[in-house]
Backbone bond lengths (Angstrom), bond angles and torsions (degrees), N, CA, C in turn:
res aa  C-N    CA-C-N  psi(-1)  N-CA   C-N-CA  omega(-1)  CA-C   N-CA-C  phi
1 M - - - 1.449 - - 1.516 108.23 -
2 M 1.304 115.74 136.85 1.464 120.77 179.70 1.516 110.06 -76.92
3 K 1.295 115.92 148.55 1.470 122.01 177.60 1.515 108.72 -77.56
4 A 1.331 116.38 132.89 1.468 121.05 178.95 1.513 109.63 -73.28
5 F 1.297 115.26 139.60 1.455 118.50 172.34 1.505 108.72 -146.62
6 E 1.295 114.66 149.92 1.455 121.46 -178.50 1.516 107.19 -110.79
7 R 1.307 116.26 135.15 1.452 121.00 -178.33 1.513 107.86 -119.15
8 S 1.302 116.87 128.93 1.461 121.13 177.34 1.514 109.03 -97.69
9 V 1.312 115.79 136.13 1.452 121.43 178.06 1.515 107.65 -121.44
10 V 1.305 116.69 126.91 1.456 120.96 177.18 1.514 107.26 -95.24
11 L 1.329 115.36 120.91 1.456 120.72 -179.65 1.518 108.41 -98.01
12 A 1.305 116.27 101.73 1.467 120.66 -179.61 1.517 109.09 -165.26
13 C 1.282 115.04 168.17 1.463 121.06 176.80 1.521 109.09 -90.47
14 P 1.317 117.33 158.86 1.455 119.62 176.87 1.524 110.68 -56.99
15 K 1.330 115.33 157.11 1.453 121.91 -177.00 1.530 111.91 -53.27
16 T 1.307 116.48 -35.75 1.472 120.04 -178.56 1.514 111.61 -67.69
17 S 1.334 117.79 -20.97 1.458 120.68 -178.20 1.520 112.94 -94.06
18 L 1.335 118.00 2.06 1.457 120.28 -177.15 1.520 112.57 -60.71
19 R 1.314 117.43 -24.00 1.468 119.00 -179.83 1.530 110.90 -61.92
20 W 1.334 117.34 -24.17 1.460 120.26 178.05 1.525 110.99 -64.89
21 F 1.337 116.57 -26.76 1.459 121.68 -176.91 1.521 112.51 -99.38
22 G 1.317 117.54 16.29 1.460 120.57 -179.32 1.509 110.34 73.25
23 S 1.344 116.75 -122.26 1.467 120.45 -175.91 1.524 112.44 -97.62
24 S 1.319 118.41 26.03 1.468 121.07 -179.52 1.515 111.20 -58.57
25 T 1.309 115.01 143.88 1.456 120.74 176.32 1.510 108.50 -122.16
26 I 1.301 115.47 177.42 1.460 120.28 -178.87 1.537 111.39 -60.37
27 Q 1.370 117.91 -29.61 1.462 120.78 179.40 1.525 111.97 -69.35
28 D 1.328 117.28 -18.98 1.457 120.59 -178.73 1.526 112.71 -83.25
29 M 1.317 117.58 -3.97 1.458 120.53 -177.02 1.524 110.69 -77.30
30 A 1.316 115.87 151.49 1.463 121.92 176.42 1.517 108.92 -90.61
31 I 1.315 116.07 140.77 1.459 120.80 175.92 1.516 107.01 -118.98
32 R 1.308 116.01 131.13 1.458 121.41 -179.69 1.518 108.45 -121.35
33 N 1.329 116.91 123.58 1.463 121.35 176.09 1.515 108.41 -91.07
34 I 1.311 115.91 128.99 1.461 121.17 178.42 1.521 107.29 -108.63
35 V 1.330 115.47 117.32 1.463 121.00 178.21 1.517 107.07 -99.48
36 E 1.326 115.68 127.02 1.461 120.58 -179.03 1.523 110.31 -101.78
37 S 1.314 115.44 148.58 1.459 122.26 -179.91 1.522 111.03 -63.40
38 D 1.332 115.82 137.58 1.463 120.77 174.87 1.528 111.14 -71.55
39 I 1.319 117.40 -20.98 1.462 121.76 -177.76 1.529 111.39 -89.41
40 S 1.327 116.48 -54.13 1.465 120.59 -172.32 1.521 114.51 -107.02
41 G 1.327 117.30 -15.80 1.460 119.96 -176.52 1.518 113.34 80.18
42 K 1.337 117.06 3.21 1.464 120.69 179.66 1.526 109.92 -71.54
43 P 1.346 116.80 149.52 1.466 120.07 178.96 1.533 111.70 -76.66
44 D 1.319 115.39 178.42 1.471 123.27 177.89 1.525 112.58 62.71
45 A 1.308 116.02 40.52 1.460 120.85 176.24 1.526 109.10 -92.74
46 A 1.307 115.58 163.17 1.466 121.71 176.43 1.525 108.04 -131.61
47 T 1.313 115.95 153.22 1.461 120.85 -178.44 1.526 110.43 -78.48
48 V 1.326 115.54 130.32 1.461 123.26 176.96 1.527 106.48 -115.00
49 T 1.327 116.57 130.72 1.461 121.68 179.66 1.524 108.51 -110.70
50 F 1.329 116.20 134.48 1.460 120.13 176.51 1.521 108.64 -148.65
51 G 1.322 116.01 161.62 1.456 119.47 -177.30 1.506 112.04 -129.90
52 L 1.324 114.51 155.20 1.455 121.77 175.19 1.520 106.41 -147.35
53 G 1.318 116.60 122.06 1.461 119.15 -174.97 1.513 109.34 66.23
54 D 1.303 116.16 -132.82 1.461 121.05 179.19 1.518 112.21 -96.65
55 T 1.332 117.76 9.79 1.460 121.15 -174.99 1.518 110.91 -112.95
56 W 1.336 115.57 133.71 1.457 122.07 175.99 1.515 109.00 -104.58
57 F 1.331 116.43 142.90 1.453 122.29 -178.65 1.520 109.61 -124.71
58 E 1.314 116.08 151.56 1.458 122.71 171.48 1.513 107.02 -126.50
59 I 1.315 115.68 137.43 1.456 120.85 177.30 1.522 107.75 -142.95
60 D 1.322 116.63 141.62 1.461 121.37 178.06 1.520 108.32 -93.12
61 L 1.341 116.17 121.59 1.463 122.05 -176.04 1.517 110.70 -132.39
62 T 1.331 115.66 150.29 1.462 120.23 171.17 1.526 107.36 -75.51
63 D 1.326 117.21 169.36 1.470 120.18 178.32 1.521 111.14 -57.05
64 E 1.322 116.25 -42.82 1.462 121.41 -178.51 1.536 110.79 -63.21
65 E 1.326 116.95 -43.03 1.467 121.01 179.93 1.530 111.28 -68.16
66 R 1.327 116.97 -37.48 1.464 121.18 177.50 1.526 110.09 -63.24
67 K 1.343 116.52 -43.49 1.468 120.35 178.52 1.526 110.83 -62.51
68 E 1.333 117.04 -38.46 1.463 121.58 178.38 1.531 110.43 -64.30
69 L 1.337 116.82 -42.76 1.468 121.10 176.97 1.525 110.17 -61.40
70 E 1.331 117.33 -46.87 1.465 121.40 179.38 1.523 111.16 -61.52
71 K 1.335 116.78 -39.25 1.468 121.14 179.02 1.533 109.90 -62.79
72 N 1.337 116.36 -42.88 1.463 120.31 -179.23 1.529 112.60 -68.82
73 L 1.324 117.30 -28.04 1.468 121.28 -178.76 1.527 113.07 -96.98
74 K 1.342 117.58 -3.71 1.463 122.66 -172.51 1.529 112.88 -52.81
75 E 1.319 117.71 -46.94 1.467 121.03 -177.97 1.531 110.77 -62.23
76 Y 1.324 116.74 -41.66 1.465 120.57 -178.96 1.525 110.94 -69.87
77 I 1.326 116.36 -40.44 1.463 120.88 179.54 1.524 110.40 -65.07
78 S 1.341 116.63 -42.23 1.464 120.05 -177.72 1.528 112.17 -66.03
79 K 1.322 117.56 -28.40 1.466 121.20 -179.46 1.532 112.15 -94.09
80 G 1.328 116.51 -11.93 1.464 120.63 -177.99 1.516 111.58 -87.91
81 R 1.308 115.23 -175.77 1.461 121.78 176.99 1.522 108.01 -135.07
82 K 1.302 115.74 155.56 1.452 120.79 179.44 1.518 109.22 -69.95
83 A 1.301 116.33 132.66 1.460 120.84 -179.77 1.516 110.25 -98.18
84 T 1.333 115.40 153.84 1.459 118.57 173.83 1.517 107.79 -78.40
85 K 1.301 115.33 155.06 1.456 120.06 179.56 1.518 109.46 -71.32
86 K 1.329 115.30 149.53 1.462 119.97 176.72 1.508 109.59 -56.54
87 G 1.311 116.01 138.46 1.454 120.33 178.66 1.519 113.09 86.86
88 E 1.319 115.98 -13.23 1.461 120.26 179.18 1.521 107.23 -83.73
89 K 1.293 117.24 111.88 1.460 120.75 -176.88 1.520 110.62 -114.25
90 K 1.305 114.60 144.51 1.456 119.48 175.66 1.522 107.98 -76.68
91 R 1.289 115.73 134.49 1.459 120.38 178.29 1.519 107.95 -86.49
92 L 1.307 115.59 123.01 1.457 120.29 179.95 1.520 109.28 -91.22
93 V 1.299 115.27 117.38 1.460 121.02 179.48 1.519 107.69 -113.24
94 P 1.333 117.99 124.24 1.465 118.97 -179.58 1.523 111.48 -63.36
95 E 1.335 115.17 143.82 1.465 120.28 178.35 1.518 111.33 -85.50
96 T 1.305 116.58 -4.01 1.460 120.22 -177.00 1.524 110.17 -119.80
97 T 1.302 114.80 155.78 1.467 120.84 176.89 1.531 108.59 -83.63
98 P 1.322 117.95 164.67 1.472 119.70 176.90 1.533 112.20 -57.32
99 E 1.321 116.77 -36.89 1.467 120.29 179.53 1.529 110.94 -65.36
100 E 1.347 115.92 -42.63 1.472 119.92 179.01 1.524 110.53 -64.13
101 R 1.335 116.91 -41.07 1.461 119.58 179.95 1.535 111.17 -64.06
102 E 1.319 117.21 -37.85 1.469 120.55 177.36 1.533 110.39 -64.62
103 E 1.329 116.38 -41.13 1.469 121.02 178.22 1.535 110.49 -64.66
104 I 1.348 117.02 -40.24 1.472 120.83 178.69 1.524 109.62 -64.47
105 R 1.329 117.81 -42.82 1.468 121.65 178.28 1.540 110.51 -60.66
106 K 1.325 116.03 -44.77 1.473 121.36 179.62 1.527 109.92 -60.29
107 W 1.359 116.13 -47.98 1.462 120.79 179.31 1.529 110.19 -60.67
108 A 1.343 117.03 -44.01 1.463 121.56 -177.43 1.528 111.08 -60.92
109 R 1.329 117.60 -45.10 1.472 120.98 -179.70 1.534 110.63 -64.63
110 E 1.333 116.42 -40.83 1.471 120.86 179.76 1.524 112.13 -65.98
111 N 1.343 115.78 -23.05 1.462 120.32 -177.57 1.526 112.77 -108.62
112 G 1.339 117.02 20.71 1.466 121.48 172.06 1.522 116.56 81.70
113 H 1.300 118.23 12.72 1.468 120.71 177.82 1.526 109.91 -92.59
114 E 1.312 115.79 145.85 1.465 120.11 175.41 1.524 108.65 -93.04
115 V 1.319 115.64 125.12 1.471 120.62 177.68 1.521 108.93 -134.17
116 P 1.310 117.22 143.52 1.461 119.60 178.20 1.528 110.72 -70.98
117 E 1.309 115.54 153.95 1.465 121.18 178.37 1.531 110.60 -62.79
118 F 1.334 115.21 -39.54 1.468 121.11 -179.68 1.527 109.17 -131.54
119 G 1.310 115.81 166.82 1.467 120.35 176.50 1.514 112.50 90.10
120 R 1.313 113.91 -164.33 1.457 121.08 -174.47 1.527 111.90 -70.33
121 I 1.307 114.46 138.76 1.466 121.12 174.42 1.524 106.40 -86.56
122 P 1.350 118.18 129.08 1.467 120.00 -178.53 1.535 112.12 -54.96
123 K 1.333 115.19 144.26 1.470 120.69 -178.84 1.522 111.99 -58.47
124 A 1.337 116.68 -38.68 1.470 119.93 -179.46 1.528 110.78 -61.98
125 V 1.326 116.88 -37.92 1.466 121.16 178.67 1.526 109.63 -68.95
126 M 1.339 116.17 -44.23 1.472 120.22 178.26 1.528 110.15 -59.23
127 K 1.340 115.50 -43.58 1.463 119.99 -178.47 1.534 110.71 -63.94
128 A 1.341 116.42 -44.22 1.469 120.51 179.28 1.529 110.68 -62.60
129 H 1.311 117.16 -43.14 1.473 121.60 178.55 1.526 110.25 -61.39
130 D 1.336 115.80 -47.96 1.463 119.82 -177.21 1.526 111.79 -63.84
131 E 1.345 116.92 -39.61 1.466 120.26 178.14 1.529 110.69 -65.03
132 A 1.320 116.34 -40.69 1.470 120.78 -179.55 1.524 112.20 -66.52
133 H 1.325 116.40 -26.50 1.465 120.39 -177.14 1.533 113.20 -110.04
134 G 1.343 117.29 6.74 1.465 120.75 178.21 1.523 113.92 65.90
135 I 1.320 116.38 33.58 1.470 121.17 -179.65 1.521 109.17 -100.82
136 E 1.330 116.47 133.38 1.464 121.07 174.26 1.518 108.01 -104.31
137 R 1.323 115.33 121.31 1.460 120.46 -176.98 1.526 108.46 -140.48
138 T 1.329 117.33 144.97 1.460 121.98 175.28 1.519 108.00 -86.03
139 L 1.328 116.65 120.74 1.473 120.17 -179.96 1.501 110.55 -104.90
């Protein structure tokens, strides 16, 4: 695999020709970055990011090379699912108030279920409580 490198090209006339542009200065010049493909070395490439396992990769590809990569991965992408980003955690918010949880704990103990004094109430206990009281809840 070829090493990616970025080449900057300054588009301007030599300093002696600046009079053609009136009062143009070096800050008025355009700078164009040319990104070359890591595969073919062709210009006008763009960075493509992809991951496998716990590792993320970046590669500079032309449009044609990117399409070829997508074509080769199409079957896997179509059968896969979008993953959450590392470090992105779902926030768990209880569906019950502290008072309701205390009542559920009381009911559970009275009906022979083991429940911790603090913390999460086991799903099986929640389900048994809800069935006994005709409550429909998403667990």
